[in-house]
SESE-735736 format. One line per 10 residues: number of its first residue (from 1); their letters; for each residue x, y, z of N, C-alpha, C. Coordinates in Angstrom, 3 decimals. Layout:
NUM	A	X,Y,Z,X,Y,Z,X,Y,Z | ...
REM end
This chain:
1	MLGLIISLII	81.087,48.406,-124.983,81.286,47.234,-124.946,82.576,47.047,-124.610 | 83.618,47.713,-125.023,84.871,47.595,-124.385,85.124,48.025,-123.123 | 84.824,48.788,-122.461,84.423,49.135,-121.086,84.252,48.120,-120.023 | 83.297,47.270,-120.875,82.530,46.092,-120.194,83.523,44.990,-120.105 | 84.387,44.677,-121.559,85.326,43.761,-121.388,86.433,43.834,-120.724 | 86.989,45.107,-120.606,88.007,45.661,-119.540,87.675,45.413,-118.063 | 86.620,45.871,-117.780,86.056,45.973,-116.369,85.831,44.428,-115.747 | 85.377,43.395,-116.916,85.256,42.023,-116.375,86.884,41.381,-116.490 | 87.897,41.941,-117.086,89.077,41.583,-116.797,89.673,41.918,-115.499 | 89.483,43.451,-115.446,90.120,43.629,-114.046,89.547,42.996,-112.908
11	IGLIAGAIAR	88.307,43.036,-112.919,87.294,42.597,-111.729,87.930,41.046,-111.631 | 88.040,40.393,-112.900,88.316,38.998,-112.525,89.645,38.818,-112.131 | 90.746,39.688,-112.467,91.710,39.385,-111.726,92.006,39.660,-110.504 | 91.171,40.624,-109.887,91.166,40.810,-108.543,90.440,39.838,-107.800 | 89.269,39.456,-108.350,88.458,38.144,-107.407,89.097,36.967,-107.583 | 89.630,36.792,-108.829,90.589,35.443,-108.804,91.829,35.402,-107.972 | 92.451,36.339,-107.964,93.755,36.631,-106.827,93.257,36.588,-105.449 | 92.249,37.084,-105.065,91.648,36.947,-103.514,91.165,35.586,-103.439 | 90.613,35.169,-104.352,90.117,33.793,-104.223,91.053,32.625,-104.148 | 92.244,32.860,-104.552,93.237,31.774,-104.402,94.123,32.182,-103.316
21	LLVPGRQDIS	94.006,33.389,-102.738,94.483,33.737,-101.313,93.830,33.197,-100.170 | 92.434,32.967,-100.366,91.133,32.648,-99.306,91.335,30.890,-99.539 | 91.801,30.376,-100.342,91.532,28.803,-100.376,92.948,28.368,-100.142 | 92.736,27.535,-99.284,94.106,26.811,-99.059,94.661,25.981,-99.945 | 95.926,25.710,-99.829,96.467,24.469,-100.888,97.035,25.383,-101.874 | 98.039,24.570,-102.738,98.725,25.405,-103.951,97.889,25.221,-105.006 | 97.604,26.369,-105.945,97.364,26.010,-107.288,97.968,26.525,-108.296 | 98.046,25.623,-109.202,98.904,25.853,-110.548,98.020,26.447,-111.376 | 97.922,27.589,-111.573,96.951,28.431,-112.212,97.775,29.757,-112.463 | 97.901,30.103,-113.923,98.457,31.216,-114.534,97.832,32.477,-114.344
31	IAGTIVLGIV	98.313,33.281,-114.840,97.781,34.772,-114.548,96.196,34.695,-115.542 | 96.370,34.441,-116.357,95.083,34.269,-117.236,94.209,33.061,-116.811 | 94.583,32.255,-116.047,93.795,31.394,-115.503,93.247,31.847,-114.441 | 93.752,32.840,-113.611,93.057,33.541,-112.592,92.289,34.577,-113.218 | 92.446,34.935,-114.142,91.666,35.938,-114.500,90.195,35.223,-115.175 | 90.296,34.052,-115.732,89.214,33.360,-116.085,88.536,32.847,-114.853 | 89.348,32.414,-114.086,88.633,31.967,-112.511,87.571,33.112,-112.165 | 88.223,34.709,-111.927,87.456,35.567,-111.585,86.077,35.923,-112.359 | 86.422,35.554,-113.663,85.064,35.977,-114.444,84.209,35.052,-114.151 | 84.476,33.788,-114.378,83.511,32.620,-114.084,82.975,32.724,-112.745
41	GSFIGGFLGY	83.833,33.056,-111.853,83.279,33.427,-110.430,82.175,34.690,-110.257 | 82.447,35.491,-111.356,81.422,36.907,-111.311,80.119,36.329,-111.880 | 80.220,35.277,-112.696,78.922,35.078,-113.223,78.430,33.763,-112.278 | 79.166,33.063,-111.507,78.477,32.295,-110.598,77.857,33.231,-109.607 | 78.420,34.364,-109.005,78.029,35.027,-107.981,76.751,35.716,-108.523 | 76.515,36.201,-109.878,75.634,36.767,-110.487,74.370,35.663,-110.293 | 74.690,34.787,-110.612,73.562,33.580,-110.690,73.436,33.283,-109.299 | 73.933,33.318,-108.109,73.490,33.007,-107.055,72.766,34.199,-106.248 | 73.066,35.499,-106.718,72.643,36.459,-106.335,71.229,36.452,-106.931 | 70.780,36.356,-108.306,69.723,36.577,-108.775,68.894,35.385,-107.855
51	LIFHKDGNDG	69.259,33.954,-107.584,68.680,32.910,-107.095,68.148,33.568,-105.531 | 68.884,33.924,-104.795,68.625,34.244,-103.406,67.666,35.762,-103.495 | 68.119,36.721,-104.206,67.302,37.992,-103.950,66.396,38.225,-105.026 | 66.219,37.627,-106.290,65.181,37.717,-107.218,65.668,38.979,-107.689 | 66.490,39.837,-108.004,66.802,41.114,-108.233,67.286,40.933,-109.827 | 66.758,42.056,-110.440,67.236,41.976,-112.008,66.648,41.020,-112.706 | 65.397,40.761,-112.697,64.699,39.745,-113.313,64.561,39.722,-114.658 | 64.865,41.288,-115.267,64.648,41.618,-116.651,66.041,41.234,-117.485 | 67.159,41.054,-116.562,68.526,41.017,-117.247,68.777,39.373,-117.191 | 67.766,38.552,-116.710,68.049,37.011,-116.463,69.086,36.599,-115.483
61	FFQPSGIIGS	68.806,35.434,-115.301,69.555,34.906,-114.442,71.253,34.433,-114.612 | 71.742,34.783,-116.003,73.041,34.790,-116.340,73.540,36.202,-116.462 | 74.040,36.625,-115.290,74.958,38.277,-115.396,75.766,38.265,-114.423 | 77.086,39.255,-114.795,78.054,39.496,-113.762,77.538,39.999,-112.513 | 78.216,40.039,-111.406,77.907,40.508,-110.074,79.244,41.424,-110.068 | 78.939,41.740,-108.630,80.064,42.805,-107.947,81.280,42.329,-107.593 | 82.115,42.881,-106.836,83.597,42.359,-106.668,82.987,41.536,-105.433 | 81.924,41.582,-104.476,81.965,40.577,-103.212,81.397,39.336,-103.891 | 80.472,39.348,-104.794,79.811,38.362,-105.350,80.649,37.478,-106.228 | 81.717,38.383,-107.031,82.486,37.767,-107.744,83.772,36.918,-107.260
71	IIGAVIALLI	84.150,37.381,-105.856,84.893,36.447,-104.955,84.257,35.336,-104.346 | 83.147,35.474,-103.953,82.148,34.258,-103.515,82.246,33.405,-104.684 | 81.770,33.405,-105.798,81.708,32.842,-106.889,82.949,32.225,-107.385 | 84.100,33.003,-107.157,85.407,32.594,-107.612,85.748,31.483,-106.542 | 85.487,31.591,-105.520,85.919,30.775,-104.267,85.385,29.532,-104.532 | 84.029,29.565,-104.771,82.944,28.255,-105.148,83.639,27.539,-106.362 | 84.032,28.306,-107.409,84.808,27.776,-108.676,85.926,27.082,-108.303 | 86.805,27.649,-107.725,88.058,27.115,-107.336,88.042,25.734,-106.596 | 87.172,25.756,-105.712,86.941,24.673,-104.729,86.328,23.594,-105.834 | 85.539,23.802,-106.566,85.049,22.683,-107.663,86.344,22.368,-108.574
81	WQRVGNRSAV	87.104,23.216,-108.872,88.016,23.101,-109.884,89.251,22.182,-109.122 | 89.264,22.459,-107.988,90.557,21.492,-107.124,89.892,20.011,-106.803 | 88.218,20.040,-106.455,87.860,18.890,-106.196,87.934,17.739,-107.470 | 87.413,18.472,-108.596,87.327,17.716,-109.923,88.706,17.330,-110.344 | 89.671,18.365,-110.176,91.270,18.222,-110.669,91.878,17.008,-109.949 | 91.765,16.885,-108.503,92.167,16.031,-107.714,91.678,14.247,-108.365 | 90.544,14.092,-108.799,90.280,12.934,-109.167,90.773,12.628,-110.337 | 91.098,13.424,-111.166,91.885,13.255,-112.697,93.220,12.905,-112.641 | 93.918,13.194,-111.239,95.260,13.501,-110.982,95.697,11.917,-111.143 | 97.080,11.704,-111.888,97.641,10.503,-111.496,98.527,10.328,-110.173
91	R	98.480,9.477,-109.097,99.367,9.684,-108.195,100.363,8.756,-108.252
REM end
């Protein structure tokens, strides 16, 4: 269990950092926010992988994915965050 948590944090940091590098523009996100972005991206990637490939049906549709799926999911989550954040920002 502890190994899963540590691996989620490390993969989350790597995937979140790569997603922040891939998405243009400035993101005001802390290191903890980057880790959370990567972890959320991992679950988004796992969900998309389940929908597309129908693998791991016994585990359910809410599962962590590998590093590539985590990066793709983190980019999607960051783009959604930027779109929602721009609506609520005062100009």
